[in-house]
N, C-alpha and C positions, 0 to 999 in steps of 0.2 A: 503546129505548137499545140502541145495539149494541157489545157488549163482546168484544174481541178475547181469544184465550187466550194465556196467557204464551208459547206457541212462536211465535205469528203477530206478535209484537210486532216493530215496526222497531227495531233497534239498531245503532249503529256502535261498534267499539273506540274507546277513548279517544283513542288518537294521531290516529285520522282526525278526530275531531270537532275535535281542536284544530287540525289542519291546514285543515280547511273553514272554520272560523270565523277563522282568520287570513286564509285568502284572501279571504274576503268581506269581513272588515274593512278590509283593505288596499285592496282595489277600491272599496269605498263611500267611505273618506276621502282616498285619494290618487289617486284616477281611473284609470280603465282605459285610456283613450285617450292617456295622455301618452307620449311617446317615451323609450324607456330612454335612448339616447344615439345618436351616430350612426354609430358601430362596428356591423358587420354580425355577430351573435354567432352566425350558422349557417356564417360563412367560417372554415373550417379555419385559414387563414394568421393571421386574427387572433387565434384562440384559442391556437395557439402561440406569437404574438407576447407573450402576457402574461405577466408575471412571476409566480413561484411563490406570491406573496403574494394574487394574485387568485383562489387556488383553496382550497376548503375541506379537501381532503386533498392533501397532498402525501407521495411515499413513493417509495423505490428498492426493486424486486425485488433478490434475490440473484443473479439474471443480471445486473443493472446497468441494467433498464429502469425509466425514469422513469414514474410513475403520479400524474396530476394531475386531480382530480376535482372536480366541480360550481363552474366558473368563477362569480364572482357580482360581484367588482370590476373596474373598466374599467382601460384600461392606464394612468390616473392615479392608480389607487388609491381611486377613489371608489366606494362601494357603490352598483350597480344593483339599485333596489328590485324590479322585476319578476323579475329573474333570481334574487335572493335568494328570492323567493317561490317561484319555481319549482324552486330548489335543495332548499329546504326539503321541498317536497312529494318530491322525489326522494330522500330519505335513506334512505327505507324500501326502495329497490332497490339498495342498496349492499351490497358483501360484509358479513357481520357484525362482521368486524375492522375496517373502517373508518366503522361507522354511528355510533360513539359520539364519535369524532373531528369528523367533518362536523356531527354534531347540537350539539356543545358550540360549535363555531366559527360555525355559522349563526346560533344561538340568541343568541350574544352579540352578532353583528353586528345581530341583529332587535331585540334591546332597547336597543343603541346607536343605532340610525339610524331605524328604523321605529316602534318603541314610542312614541319622545317627540312625533312627528309626529300619532300617532293619540291623544296625549293633550293636544295642543294647545300643545306647546312645542316653539319652533323650534330652541333650542341644548340639545343633549343633556349637555353638561358645562358647568353655570354657573358 
């Protein structure tokens, strides 16, 4: 029997484990190859055309510059699940003052739109 010492065991911090499991479950139950929407999320004009409600974080700097981070709703306000999962994965790259706001918004959308589908419920609000 091969035994690993305590220092050589593989471990991930809890938030990274949660993110990995969330992504794997979403891919498994919702399908990887499904199209998000017809819009091109890499098009800067499209991102600029989105309303503020499409973003997890909306803020204005003291200089008056608008900051909008982590878009995951389309132009009609519908949650785009692959973008939502991508945004959840990017929360830890944000500045600390925006992490809590983004995490709360994204997890609320996750539990409202993704979690019911994973549990087999079509309507999250019966």
